[in-house]
N, C-alpha and C positions, 0 to 999 in steps of 0.2 A: 883076033877080035877082042879077046879079053883085055889085052894090053892096051888097045886103043880105047876101050871103055874106061879103064882106070886112068889113063893120060887125060881123058876128057873131063872126067871127075875132078882131077886134081887141078886143071884149068880152070874150072869153073868154081871151085873153091877159093882159088887164088885171085880171081876176078872179085868174087864176093868180099873177101878180105880186104881188097884194096879200095872198095867203096866207102865212102864217108858214112859214119853212123849217125843216124839221126838222134837228136836229142830225146830224152825221156818225156813222157807226157807229164804236164804240170797239174798238180791236184789243186782244183778249185772248189769253191762253195758258190751257193746260189743266194743272191741279195733279192729281196722282194720288198714291196711297198710296206708290209707289215714287220719285216724282219730284215733290217738293213745291215746287220752282223758289223756294227762299228761300236766304238766306245761311246758310252752314254754322253759324254760332254760334248762329242763331235757330231750329235744329232741335233741340229740346229734348226730343222725345218726348211729353211731357206737353201740348204745345200743337198737337198734330197736327190736332185738330177747329177750332181757331181759324185755322190756316193755310188748311185746306181750305175753310172757309167765307168766305175772303177772295177777292176777284177778283184774278185775276193779269193785270197790265196792262204795257204798255209805259211805263217811267218817263219817257221823253222826250215824251210827249204832253201831260202837266201838266193838261189839262182833261179830267174824266170825267164827262159829263152822262149818267147812267144814267136819269135822271128826264125827259128831253127838255124841259128848261125853258129851253134857249138856242137860238137859231138858229145856223146856220152861220156868219154873219157875226159875231155875238156871240162865238161860240167863238173865231173867228180874231182878233178884237180883244182878248179877254181872254187868249189864248195870248201875243200879243205883249207885253202889259202884264206878264204873269207872268215871261216871258223877260228882259224889261229888269229887272225887280226881281232875278232870279237873277244877272245880269251885275253889277249895281250893288252887290249885298251878297255875293255868294260863299255865300249860303244858297239851299236848294232851296225850291220851293213847288209844291204840288199843290191843285187844286180838284176836289171830288167833290160830285156831286148825286144823291141816291137816292130811290125811292119805297118801297122795301122794306129793312128792316134786319133781317138774321137773327140778330144779335148781341144782347148783353144791353142795350146802350144806345150812344148816338152816340160816347161816349168810347171804348169798346172798338173800333167800327168804325174810327174816325179813326185811332187808334194802329195798329191791325193792318194797315190799308190802308198805312200809311207803312212799317211794319216789314217787312211780307212781300212787298213790291215794293222795287225798288232805288232808293228815294229817299235823298237826303242827300248833302251835300257834305263831303269830307274824311273822315278816320278817325272823327271824332265824329259824322258824319251830320247835320251841321247844316242845319236846315230846319224848314218848317211845312206844315201841311195845313188847308185849310178845307172843312168838310163842311156841307152843307145837307141835312138829314135830314127828308124830307116824312113820313115814316111816323110818326115821333115829334115832329114839328114842332119841331125843335131845330136850332140852328145852333151849330157848335163848331170852335175852332181848337186844334189839336194842335201842340205844338213840341218839337223835339228838339236835343240838343246845345247849341251855342252860341246857338241861337235861344230856348231857355229862359232864359238869362241876359238876352238883349236884350229880350225881351218879357215883363215882369213882369205881375202880375195887373192892375195900373192901366192898362198899356198894351193888354193884352187887351181890357179893357173899352172903351177908347178906340176900337180897332179895330173892335169889334162896334158900337159906337154910330155909327160913321162911315156904315155902310150899313143900319141897323136898320130905319129908316123905309121905305126902298126894299123891303126884304124883306117887311115888313107888307103893302106895296102890290103885291106880286108882281112887282116890278120887279127880278129876280134878276141881271141883267146889270149894272145900275147899282149894285146892292148889292155885288156881288163887285169891280167895278173900283174903287169907293170904298175898299173895304177893303184892296186891293192897294196903292193909292196911300198909305193911311194907314199901313200896314206899312213903306213906304219912308220916309215922313216921320219915323216913330219911330225907325227904323235911323240916319237922318242925325243924330239927337240923340245917339247913342253909347249906351253902356250906362247904365242907370239907376242912381241913387245907392243905391236900395233893394238892388241886388245887388252893391254894391262889394265885398263879403266872400265872393262866390260865385266859384268856379272850376269849370271842366269837365274831368274827368279823361279819360284816353285812351280810356275806354269810353264817353264822352258823357254821364256820370252827374254831376249837380251836386254839390259838396262845398264845405263853408263852412269859411273860413279865419279865425281870430281874429288880428288884427294888433295889436301892441302899439305905441303912439305912440313916437317916438323919444326925446321928452322924458323919458318914463317910464323908457326903457331906460337913459339917461345918467344918470337921478337913482338908480337902483337900483345901477348900476354904481359911482357915487361913494360910495354908503352902504357897498356891500360893500368897496371899497377901503379906506375909513376903518376899518370894523371890523377887516379883516386887518391893517392898519397898527397899530392900538392894541394887538391881541392880541400881534403880534410884539414891539412896544416893552415891554410888561408882562412878557412872558415873558422877554425878554432882562434886564431889571431884576431879576426875581426870582431868575435864575440867579445874577446877581452877589452878591445878597444873601444867598441860601443858601449860596454858596461861601464868603463871608466867614464865616458863623456857623459851619459846620463846621470851619474852619481854627482858629477862636477855641477851639471845643470840644475839639479835639484837642490844641492847645497847653495847655489846662487840665486835661488827663489825665482827661477826662469819656469813659466808654465810650458809645458810641453802638450802638443796638439797630436792626437792619436787617430789616424784615419783607419776605419774599419770597411772592408769590402764585404757587402752582403752577398752578392752574387758575382760569378765569374763565368765567362763563356769559353769553352774549350773547343777548338776545331781539330778534328781528327781527319788525317788523309790516308786513305788505304793505298798500300803500296803493292801493286800488282806485278807478280814476276811472269813474264811471258816466256814459258818453257814449251817448246814443240819438239816433237821426234818425227823422224821420217825413216824410210827404209834404206837411207843412204849409208855408206860406211863412214865412220867417224875417225879422221885422222888416217886414213889408209887401212882401217881394219877390216872387218867383216860387213858386206852389205846384207841386209835381210830385207823381208817382206811377210806380209799375212797371207796365208793360204785359203781355200774356200771354207776350210774347217775353222778358221781363226786363229790357228796357231802360227808361230813365227819359223821361218826357213831361211838359211843362208844358202851359199852356194853359187855356181856359175857354170857356163857352158860356152860352146862354140859350133859352128858349123863344118862339116867335113865333106 
């Protein structure tokens, strides 16, 4: 009887050990009308509902599995991968998995989750967020600050490609770990040529700068110098010639008539430069848009 009891206990332990371990509980905080718990610059008033519909979390956790798609061990391993990435790049990174999306789409959820929690490195809040939205069956990557410049549209596709087959096979840990590694590999390549004219301003917004090649500058400077030199030369020659003519006419007792203009009308035309900006990619670089907080985000996603 005792032997049967021991065998039964062993079988029960084996069964328990073979069961998947549920993900650990996510630490959250409470947002209220009087305490939205966001950065002051993001409290615009008009985006209050967007803030209140965004979970408030501890930005140090990095992995937020609201859908219970990862085991504790997978979360721990993924957490270590993410923190290695953060250390190596100085970019922040968060991973979010959800079953329900209260927002308009996965783009809004990813951007808001990043903005309305304390994610981002440096003043420009550099970093990315990977979202697996089981509600809409979408995966999306949101980039912020210098991560917009680092991960252009082509690189976003490469990152998504790296784990997409695993995602379709419901291998969520394998999918995300491969994507994090691909983000590291792309970072190691440096900024892509497609964004060579992009800079990130102090607010984290992308701006495009048109650079003039130095050879063109030298050529233009040389032409201007030549034109100015010719003008000065002929002006000097003209003065000498006119001076000699006037002396001759005076010596010949010829009266000179001098016209004086009392007034002159000058017409000035203002040249307006029509410069517009949009959220489209410039020359195959990074697409970007504004979120409900007013900040800029790049990124991309797809259905699965």
